[in-house]
C-alpha positions in Angstrom: 234.2 183.0 40.0 233.6 180.1 37.7 235.6 178.0 40.1 233.7 179.3 42.8 230.6 178.3 41.5 231.9 175.0 40.5 233.1 174.5 43.9 229.7 175.2 45.4 227.8 172.5 42.8 230.5 169.8 44.1 229.6 170.2 47.6 225.6 170.4 46.9 226.6 166.3 46.4 227.3 165.8 49.8 223.7 167.7 50.7 222.2 165.0 48.0 223.9 162.1 49.3 223.0 162.6 53.0 219.3 163.0 52.0 219.5 159.8 50.0 221.1 158.2 53.3 218.7 159.8 56.0 215.6 158.8 53.3 216.8 155.2 52.9 217.5 154.7 56.7 214.2 156.0 57.5 212.4 153.7 54.8 214.5 150.8 55.0 212.4 148.7 57.4 209.0 149.9 56.1 207.7 146.5 55.4 205.0 146.0 52.5 203.6 149.2 51.1 201.4 151.0 48.7 202.3 154.3 47.7 199.0 156.5 46.9 199.0 159.3 44.5 196.8 162.0 43.8 195.9 165.5 43.6 196.5 167.9 46.5 193.5 169.8 45.3 190.6 167.2 46.2 188.7 168.4 49.0 187.3 166.0 51.6 183.5 166.3 50.3 184.7 164.9 46.8 183.9 161.0 46.7 187.3 160.4 45.3 188.9 161.8 48.8 186.7 159.2 50.8 187.2 156.6 48.1 191.3 157.2 49.1 190.9 157.1 52.9 188.4 153.9 52.7 191.3 151.9 51.0 193.9 152.9 52.6 192.2 152.2 55.8 191.5 148.5 54.1 195.1 148.3 53.1 196.6 148.8 56.4 194.0 146.1 57.7 195.8 143.8 55.5 199.1 144.6 56.8 200.6 147.3 54.2 201.9 150.6 55.2 200.4 153.7 52.9 203.0 156.2 51.4 201.6 159.5 50.1 203.3 163.0 49.5 202.2 164.3 53.3 199.8 166.9 51.9 196.5 167.7 51.3 193.7 166.4 48.9 194.2 162.5 48.1 197.7 162.5 49.9 195.5 163.6 53.3 192.9 161.1 52.7 195.3 158.5 52.3 197.1 159.2 55.6 194.0 159.9 57.1 192.5 156.3 56.2 196.3 154.5 57.2 196.2 156.5 60.3 192.4 155.8 61.5 193.0 152.0 60.7 195.8 151.8 63.3 198.6 151.0 60.6 201.7 153.1 59.2 201.0 156.3 57.6 203.9 157.7 56.0 204.4 161.4 54.4 207.1 161.9 52.4 207.1 165.8 52.5 208.6 168.1 49.9 210.0 171.6 51.2 208.7 174.4 49.1 208.6 178.5 49.0 205.1 178.9 50.0 204.1 175.6 50.3 201.6 174.2 52.6 202.6 171.8 56.0 202.2 168.4 55.9 198.8 166.9 57.0 197.9 165.8 60.5 197.6 162.1 59.7 201.2 160.9 59.3 202.8 158.5 62.0 205.9 158.5 59.8 207.0 161.5 58.5 210.3 161.9 56.2 211.4 165.3 54.7 213.0 166.1 51.6 214.4 169.0 49.8 215.1 167.4 46.5 212.1 166.1 44.4 213.9 163.6 42.6 214.9 161.8 46.1 211.8 162.3 47.2 210.4 160.5 44.1 212.6 157.6 44.7 211.6 157.1 47.8 208.1 156.7 46.5 209.1 154.2 44.0 211.7 152.3 46.1 209.7 150.8 48.9 206.0 150.3 47.3 204.8 146.7 46.6 201.8 148.2 44.6 200.8 152.0 43.3 197.1 153.5 43.7 196.7 156.8 41.2 193.7 158.8 42.1 192.4 161.6 39.9 195.5 164.2 39.9 197.0 167.1 37.4 200.3 167.3 36.1 202.2 166.2 39.2 200.1 162.8 39.2 200.6 162.3 35.6 204.1 163.0 36.1 204.1 160.1 39.0 202.2 157.8 37.0 204.2 157.9 34.1 207.3 157.4 35.8 206.1 155.1 37.5 204.9 152.8 34.4 208.2 153.8 32.7 210.1 151.9 35.2 207.8 149.0 35.2 207.8 149.0 31.6 211.6 149.0 31.1 212.1 146.1 34.3 214.1 148.6 36.6 211.2 148.0 39.5 209.4 144.8 38.0 206.1 144.1 37.6 204.8 146.0 40.2 200.9 147.1 40.2 199.4 150.2 39.2 195.4 150.6 39.7 194.2 153.4 38.1 191.3 154.3 40.7 188.4 156.1 39.4 187.3 154.4 36.0 185.3 157.9 34.7 188.4 159.7 35.0 191.2 157.7 33.9 189.2 155.7 31.1 189.7 158.4 28.8 193.5 158.4 29.3 193.2 154.5 28.4 191.2 155.1 25.3 194.0 157.7 24.3 196.6 155.3 24.9 195.2 152.5 22.7 193.9 154.7 19.9 196.9 157.0 19.8 200.1 155.7 21.1 199.2 151.9 20.5 198.1 152.8 17.4 201.3 154.5 16.1 203.2 151.7 17.7 205.0 153.9 20.6 204.0 151.3 23.1 203.2 147.4 22.5 200.0 145.7 23.5 201.3 144.6 26.8 202.2 147.9 28.4 198.3 148.8 28.3 198.0 145.7 30.8 200.6 147.2 33.1 197.5 149.4 34.0 194.3 148.3 35.7 191.5 150.5 36.3 188.9 150.0 39.0 186.2 151.6 41.3 186.2 148.7 43.6 188.2 148.8 46.9 188.1 144.8 47.7 189.1 144.2 44.2 192.3 146.9 44.4 193.2 145.0 47.5 192.9 141.8 46.1 195.1 142.9 43.1 197.7 144.1 45.5 197.5 140.9 47.6 197.8 138.8 44.5 200.7 140.0 43.4 204.0 138.5 44.1 206.2 141.8 43.6 208.9 142.5 45.8 211.1 146.0 45.4 214.1 145.4 44.3 217.3 144.8 46.5 219.4 147.0 45.0 218.2 150.4 46.1 219.7 152.2 43.1 218.9 150.2 39.9 215.9 152.3 39.0 
């Protein structure tokens, strides 16, 4: 029985490798792109939904593709803005039990079975990150991204926290607790930008010279 289980686990590696290959082939020629993170629970009447929609519309007008998780909420808003702006609207959909289907505003849909491969694709092909209000999943994506930047695995990609009122408490805690305890350096705080202004966010992204690493497995 142990040998049977071991063989099953070994064969799982081929499924993982195949998903990596398929994802890289689907995303390789995407060009400049911005990954948009945020809550799946944000309703269309929420101001942050409209904020994400308008920002994504502007980004595609500047030549960027928009990448989201293909779901509802902020993800739908990001895809909707990109789609209606005539740009490339990418959805990285995860297959989950009892999970909703992808939203209707993707024109490039890539499906994944494994979370960690999907998260790799979010980061690997992004030139910048726009982080909207969200819960544990959004916080996970935020801190994983900033850790990759902090450690030099993906370079100094812009990370913009969209929604000052929502994020200022987190920044305050990072300064008052995490920085005070010397668990991060002052320069680490500077890796995060906050803004409510769409044009300011667009300019931060445009002014960045960041390029994703040529080696797709560097991170």
